[in-house]
C-alpha positions as CSV (number, residue, x, y, z in Angstrom):
1,M,70.6,88.7,111.8
2,N,73.6,86.5,110.8
3,S,72.0,83.2,109.7
4,V,70.9,84.3,106.2
5,R,70.9,82.0,103.1
6,L,73.8,83.2,100.9
7,D,72.2,81.9,97.6
8,K,70.4,84.6,95.8
9,I,66.7,84.1,94.8
10,P,65.2,86.4,92.2
11,I,62.8,89.0,93.5
12,S,59.4,89.3,91.8
13,K,58.5,92.3,89.7
14,I,56.2,93.8,92.3
15,Q,59.0,93.4,94.8
16,E,61.4,95.1,92.4
17,Q,58.9,98.0,92.1
18,F,58.8,98.4,95.9
19,Y,62.5,98.1,96.2
20,V,63.2,100.9,93.7
21,L,60.7,103.1,95.5
22,N,62.4,102.4,98.7
23,I,65.7,103.5,97.2
24,L,64.2,106.7,95.9
25,Y,62.2,107.5,99.1
26,P,63.9,105.6,102.0
27,E,61.8,107.4,104.6
28,H,58.6,106.8,102.7
29,T,55.8,105.0,104.7
30,S,53.2,104.7,101.9
31,Y,54.1,101.1,101.4
32,H,53.7,100.2,105.1
33,I,50.7,97.9,105.7
34,P,49.7,98.8,109.3
35,S,47.0,97.3,111.5
36,L,45.9,98.5,114.9
37,F,43.8,96.6,117.4
38,K,42.1,97.5,120.6
39,I,42.2,94.7,123.2
40,A,40.0,94.6,126.3
41,G,42.2,92.7,128.6
42,I,45.9,91.7,128.3
43,P,46.7,88.9,125.9
44,S,49.5,86.4,126.7
45,V,52.6,87.8,125.0
46,E,54.3,84.4,125.3
47,I,51.5,82.8,123.4
48,L,51.4,85.6,120.8
49,E,55.1,85.2,120.2
50,K,54.9,81.4,119.9
51,S,52.0,81.8,117.5
52,I,53.7,84.3,115.3
53,N,57.0,82.3,115.3
54,T,55.0,79.3,114.2
55,I,53.6,81.3,111.3
56,I,57.1,82.6,110.4
57,S,58.3,78.9,110.1
58,R,55.5,78.2,107.7
59,H,56.0,81.0,105.2
60,D,59.3,81.9,103.6
61,S,58.2,85.5,102.8
62,L,58.2,86.2,106.6
63,R,61.8,85.2,106.7
64,A,62.9,87.3,103.7
65,V,65.3,90.2,103.3
66,I,66.2,92.0,100.2
67,N,69.9,92.3,99.4
68,S,71.6,93.9,96.4
69,D,74.9,93.9,94.6
70,T,76.2,94.9,91.1
71,E,73.8,92.3,89.5
72,G,70.7,93.9,91.2
73,A,68.4,93.0,94.1
74,S,67.6,89.5,95.3
75,N,65.8,87.7,98.1
76,S,67.7,86.0,100.9
77,Y,66.1,84.1,103.7
78,V,66.8,83.9,107.4
79,D,67.5,80.4,108.7
80,I,64.2,78.9,109.8
81,K,65.8,77.8,113.1
82,V,66.7,81.3,114.2
83,A,63.8,83.3,112.6
84,Q,62.2,84.1,115.9
85,I,60.7,87.5,116.9
86,Q,60.2,88.9,120.4
87,I,57.2,91.1,121.0
88,E,58.0,94.4,122.7
89,E,55.6,95.4,125.5
90,I,55.4,99.1,126.1
91,F,53.6,100.1,129.3
92,I,51.7,103.4,129.2
93,T,51.2,105.0,132.7
94,E,47.7,106.3,132.0
95,P,44.4,104.8,131.1
96,Y,43.4,104.4,127.5
97,Q,40.7,106.9,126.5
98,G,40.5,106.5,122.8
99,Q,43.7,108.4,122.0
100,Q,46.3,107.4,119.5
101,L,49.5,108.4,121.2
102,T,52.6,109.8,119.4
103,V,54.6,106.7,120.4
104,I,52.0,104.5,118.5
105,E,52.0,106.8,115.5
106,D,55.8,106.6,115.4
107,E,55.7,102.8,115.5
108,L,53.3,102.7,112.5
109,K,55.4,105.0,110.4
110,K,58.9,103.9,111.4
111,P,60.8,103.0,108.2
112,F,62.1,99.5,107.4
113,E,65.6,98.7,106.2
114,L,64.9,96.1,103.5
115,D,68.2,94.2,104.1
116,K,67.5,93.8,107.8
117,W,65.1,91.1,109.2
118,P,62.3,91.2,110.0
119,L,60.3,93.1,107.4
120,F,57.3,93.3,109.8
121,R,56.9,94.4,113.4
122,V,54.5,93.5,116.2
123,K,54.2,95.6,119.4
124,L,51.8,95.6,122.4
125,F,51.0,98.9,124.2
126,V,49.5,98.2,127.6
127,F,47.5,100.9,129.4
128,E,46.7,101.2,133.1
129,N,43.1,100.3,132.7
130,E,43.8,96.8,131.2
131,I,43.3,98.0,127.7
132,S,46.0,97.1,125.2
133,L,46.7,98.3,121.7
134,L,48.3,95.8,119.4
135,T,50.2,97.0,116.3
136,I,51.2,94.8,113.3
137,V,53.1,96.6,110.5
138,F,54.3,94.8,107.4
139,H,56.3,96.2,104.5
140,H,54.3,95.7,101.3
141,I,57.3,94.0,99.7
142,I,56.4,90.8,101.7
143,V,52.6,91.0,101.9
144,D,49.4,91.7,100.1
145,L,45.7,91.6,101.1
146,H,45.3,87.8,100.8
147,S,48.5,87.3,102.8
148,K,47.1,89.6,105.5
149,R,44.1,87.2,105.6
150,I,46.3,84.2,105.9
151,F,48.3,85.9,108.7
152,A,45.1,86.8,110.6
153,K,43.6,83.4,110.2
154,E,46.7,81.6,111.3
155,L,47.4,83.9,114.2
156,S,43.9,83.5,115.5
157,F,44.1,79.7,115.2
158,F,47.6,79.2,116.7
159,Y,46.9,81.6,119.6
160,N,43.7,79.8,120.5
161,Y,45.3,76.4,119.9
162,Y,48.2,77.1,122.2
163,S,45.8,78.6,124.8
164,K,43.3,75.7,124.7
165,G,45.2,72.9,123.0
166,T,42.2,72.1,120.6
167,G,41.5,72.5,117.0
168,E,42.8,71.2,113.7
169,R,46.0,72.9,112.5
170,P,45.6,74.7,109.1
171,K,47.1,72.8,106.2
172,L,50.1,74.3,104.3
173,N,49.7,73.1,100.8
174,S,51.0,76.0,98.7
175,M,54.4,76.6,97.0
176,P,56.9,79.0,98.7
177,Y,57.1,82.5,97.4
178,S,60.7,82.0,96.3
179,S,59.3,79.5,93.8
180,Y,56.9,82.1,92.4
181,A,59.5,84.7,91.9
182,E,61.7,82.3,89.9
183,W,58.6,81.1,87.9
184,E,57.6,84.7,87.1
185,N,61.0,85.7,85.8
186,E,60.9,82.7,83.4
187,W,57.3,83.2,82.4
188,L,57.8,86.8,81.3
189,E,59.8,85.4,78.3
190,S,56.8,83.1,77.3
191,S,54.4,83.6,74.4
192,E,51.5,83.8,76.9
193,A,53.2,86.8,78.6
194,N,53.9,88.4,75.2
195,S,50.3,88.0,74.3
196,M,49.1,89.7,77.5
197,L,51.7,92.5,77.0
198,T,50.3,93.0,73.4
199,Y,46.9,93.6,74.9
200,W,48.1,96.3,77.3
201,K,50.1,98.0,74.5
202,S,46.9,98.2,72.5
203,Q,45.3,100.1,75.3
204,F,47.9,102.5,76.3
205,S,50.5,103.1,73.5
206,D,51.6,106.7,72.6
207,R,49.5,108.5,75.1
208,N,50.4,111.0,77.8
209,Y,48.5,110.5,81.1
210,R,49.6,113.5,83.0
211,P,47.5,114.2,86.1
212,N,44.8,116.7,85.8
213,L,43.0,116.9,89.2
214,P,42.6,120.4,90.5
215,T,45.3,120.8,93.2
216,D,45.5,123.2,96.0
217,F,49.3,123.3,95.9
218,D,52.0,123.0,93.1
219,R,53.2,119.5,92.4
220,P,56.7,118.8,93.9
221,A,59.5,117.8,91.6
222,M,60.2,114.5,93.5
223,G,56.9,112.8,94.1
224,C,54.0,113.3,96.5
225,N,54.7,110.8,99.2
226,K,53.3,112.7,102.2
227,G,49.7,111.8,102.9
228,K,46.8,111.3,105.2
229,R,43.6,109.3,105.3
230,K,40.1,110.8,105.5
231,F,37.6,108.2,106.6
232,F,34.0,108.1,105.4
233,F,30.8,106.1,106.0
234,M,27.8,105.3,103.8
235,G,24.8,104.5,105.9
236,G,22.5,101.5,105.6
237,E,20.0,103.1,103.2
238,L,22.6,104.1,100.6
239,S,24.5,100.9,101.0
240,S,21.3,98.9,100.5
241,L,20.5,100.9,97.3
242,I,24.0,100.2,95.9
243,D,23.7,96.5,96.6
244,C,20.2,96.4,95.0
245,F,21.4,98.2,91.9
246,A,24.4,95.9,91.6
247,R,22.1,92.8,91.7
248,E,19.9,94.4,89.0
249,Q,22.9,94.9,86.8
250,S,24.3,91.4,87.6
251,L,27.4,93.1,89.0
252,N,29.1,93.3,92.4
253,T,29.2,96.2,94.7
254,F,32.9,96.8,93.9
255,T,32.0,97.6,90.2
256,I,29.3,100.1,91.2
257,L,31.5,101.9,93.7
258,L,34.3,102.0,91.2
259,A,32.0,103.4,88.5
260,A,31.0,106.2,90.8
261,Y,34.6,106.9,91.7
262,I,35.6,107.1,88.0
263,T,32.7,109.5,87.4
264,L,34.1,111.7,90.2
265,I,37.5,111.7,88.6
266,H,36.0,112.5,85.2
267,K,34.1,115.5,86.7
268,L,37.1,116.8,88.6
269,S,39.6,116.4,85.9
270,G,37.5,117.3,82.8
271,K,39.2,114.4,81.0
272,E,37.3,112.1,78.6
273,L,39.8,109.3,79.2
274,V,40.0,108.4,82.9
275,V,42.6,105.8,84.1
276,V,42.4,104.4,87.6
277,G,44.9,102.0,89.2
278,V,43.1,99.0,90.6
279,P,44.9,96.2,92.5
280,L,44.2,92.7,91.2
281,S,45.1,89.6,93.3
282,N,47.3,88.0,90.6
283,R,46.7,84.5,92.1
284,R,45.2,82.6,89.2
285,K,47.8,79.8,89.3
286,V,46.4,77.2,91.7
287,E,49.7,76.3,93.3
288,Y,50.2,79.9,94.5
289,K,46.6,80.6,95.6
290,D,47.5,80.5,99.3
291,T,51.2,81.4,99.2
292,F,52.2,84.2,101.6
293,G,53.8,87.1,99.8
294,A,53.4,90.1,97.5
295,F,51.4,89.0,94.5
296,V,49.1,91.9,94.0
297,N,49.4,93.7,90.7
298,I,48.0,97.2,90.4
299,L,46.7,97.6,86.8
300,P,45.3,100.6,84.8
301,I,41.5,100.4,84.4
302,H,40.5,102.9,81.7
303,I,37.1,104.4,80.8
304,N,36.5,106.6,77.7
305,F,33.6,108.9,78.5
306,S,33.4,110.0,74.8
307,D,31.9,106.5,74.2
308,L,29.2,106.8,76.9
309,N,25.8,108.3,77.1
310,N,24.6,107.5,80.6
311,G,25.3,105.5,83.8
312,I,24.1,102.2,82.4
313,D,26.7,102.6,79.5
314,L,29.3,103.3,82.2
315,V,28.8,100.2,84.2
316,K,28.6,98.0,81.1
317,Q,31.9,99.3,79.7
318,L,33.5,99.0,83.2
319,R,32.4,95.4,83.5
320,R,34.0,94.6,80.1
321,V,37.3,96.5,81.0
322,L,37.6,94.7,84.3
323,L,37.0,91.3,82.7
324,L,39.8,92.0,80.2
325,A,42.1,93.2,82.9
326,H,41.4,90.1,84.9
327,R,42.3,87.9,81.9
328,N,45.6,89.8,81.5
329,Q,46.5,90.5,85.1
330,E,49.8,88.6,85.3
331,I,51.7,91.2,83.4
332,P,53.5,93.2,86.2
333,F,52.8,96.9,86.1
334,A,56.5,97.8,86.2
335,H,57.1,95.4,83.2
336,M,54.2,97.0,81.4
337,V,55.6,100.6,81.8
338,Q,59.0,99.5,80.6
339,N,57.5,98.2,77.4
340,L,55.2,101.2,76.7
341,N,56.1,104.4,75.0
342,L,55.2,106.7,77.9
343,Q,56.7,109.8,79.5
344,N,58.4,109.0,82.8
345,S,58.5,111.4,85.7
346,F,59.7,111.4,89.3
347,S,56.8,113.5,90.3
348,Y,53.9,111.3,89.2
349,N,53.0,107.8,88.0
350,S,53.2,107.6,84.2
351,I,49.8,105.9,83.6
352,F,47.5,106.7,86.6
353,Q,47.5,109.1,89.5
354,V,44.4,107.8,91.3
355,G,43.6,104.4,92.7
356,F,40.7,102.4,94.0
357,T,40.4,99.1,95.9
358,S,38.5,97.1,98.5
359,E,40.4,96.1,101.6
360,P,38.7,95.4,104.9
361,P,40.7,95.8,108.1
362,M,42.5,92.7,109.4
363,K,40.4,90.9,112.0
364,L,41.6,88.6,114.9
365,D,39.8,86.3,117.3
366,L,42.0,85.7,120.4
367,E,40.9,83.5,123.3
368,G,40.2,85.3,126.5
369,V,40.2,88.8,125.2
370,E,37.9,91.1,123.3
371,I,39.7,92.5,120.2
372,R,38.6,94.8,117.4
373,P,40.4,96.7,114.7
374,L,40.8,100.5,114.9
375,E,41.1,103.0,112.1
376,V,44.7,103.5,111.4
377,E,46.6,106.5,109.9
378,R,49.5,105.6,107.6
379,M,50.8,109.2,107.0
380,G,51.8,108.4,103.4
381,S,50.2,108.4,100.0
382,Q,51.0,105.9,97.1
383,L,49.2,108.1,94.6
384,D,47.6,111.6,94.4
385,L,44.3,110.1,95.5
386,F,43.4,106.5,96.5
387,C,40.0,105.4,97.6
388,T,39.7,102.2,99.7
389,F,36.4,100.7,100.9
390,W,34.9,97.7,102.6
391,Q,31.5,96.5,103.7
392,E,30.7,96.0,107.3
393,N,27.4,95.4,109.1
394,E,25.5,96.1,105.8
395,A,27.2,99.5,105.4
396,V,30.0,100.8,103.2
397,K,33.0,102.2,105.1
398,G,36.2,103.5,103.6
399,Y,38.8,106.3,103.4
400,M,40.4,108.6,100.8
401,E,44.1,108.5,101.1
402,Y,45.4,111.8,99.6
403,A,48.7,113.5,99.0
404,T,49.0,116.4,101.4
405,D,51.6,118.0,99.1
406,L,48.7,118.6,96.7
407,F,45.4,118.8,98.5
408,K,43.9,120.4,101.6
409,E,41.8,118.4,103.9
410,S,38.8,120.6,103.2
411,T,39.1,119.7,99.5
412,I,39.0,116.0,100.3
413,D,36.0,116.5,102.5
414,K,34.2,118.1,99.6
415,W,35.2,115.3,97.2
416,I,34.0,112.6,99.6
417,K,30.6,114.3,99.8
418,E,30.5,114.6,96.0
419,Y,31.4,110.9,95.7
420,Q,28.6,109.9,97.9
421,D,26.2,112.0,95.9
422,I,27.4,110.4,92.7
423,C,26.9,106.9,94.2
424,K,23.3,107.8,95.1
425,E,22.6,109.4,91.7
426,L,24.1,106.4,89.8
427,V,22.0,103.8,91.5
428,L,18.7,105.8,91.6
429,Y,18.8,107.5,88.2
430,P,21.5,105.8,86.1
431,L,19.8,106.9,82.8
432,K,19.7,110.5,83.9
433,I,23.4,110.7,84.4
434,Q,24.6,112.2,81.1
435,F,28.2,112.2,79.8
């Protein structure tokens, strides 16, 4: 792509984190954000392209590439007049029967070159029986969960608008991501940022958070970036019990499920102090609330079980810790690590090795076709173990993403069953859970 702005725009700290990881592990797919859709019927590729190119023109992150020189990495942007993608159609000479073909798996895990535009890909796989599979793969350096929602909302709108010619175009009233990256670099020198950093230093100074989960294999010297996802489902009865307990405690379902997950890690590791990485949206500034880009900040949520007696104590302490993390969420994780006295290692994260989040699949509504998301395998692992859940049709669904360098699939199966048992015990007999 030749038409790239030559002026250098600072990258944000989360982008810097992804950029460094990409240098260390250029074939690493853990920071791909893939979505896979099954389509009954064949959508208009022309309208899909027009819709996506309209979205590209609206959001600078979708036109970004990451360049580097002796002064470090920076954002550059493809000229808005030439930033146009073409959707590749791949015709499969067989009917679709629920299989995920190797060619689709290869598309989902194909590496990105961060200095080459675009940093996302869209392909359509068309089968003989008029079933299509649509793949959308972003690199995390330009997207987060809220940005995925923006993309899905706008793609659905523009596809239907260009199909029918009706509807009110969504407003674009947010600042560009380039403005946020410049603001963040200045803000980190402010007294507000120093105050937030002081909070995190008070929580994590002079401690060693080496991983302690029981592994099936020895830890590699250079990170555990190979991974798989193991999907799970909590039926309506257990999901209803979780929701009911959450209401009783004036909490949300997320807090209850996280409390159970922390309990699982406590039991598996035998550690009194458990630290879990939890992504926060990092969008408290109103002007960037609906900006497309990577804002998410994964922060260490810590629970000290030596201070707890039972499950009620756990959820109360967790509510307090989450509230304080929310109030101090703007401090980038990479900046925090740089300012803490912690041991660094290429083989594991210096503060947490397990993560937890809520992230529902992207959903689209396209005129003239029936479309639904499918479970998608990423074949990479950001941490040793990362639990993701969402609520759908009054049930809890999710997956454990795990490092295959460390764990067998049978181990993860066992831990999922134990996690579900802990969820049930926590919501039914919280006072009987003794720590």
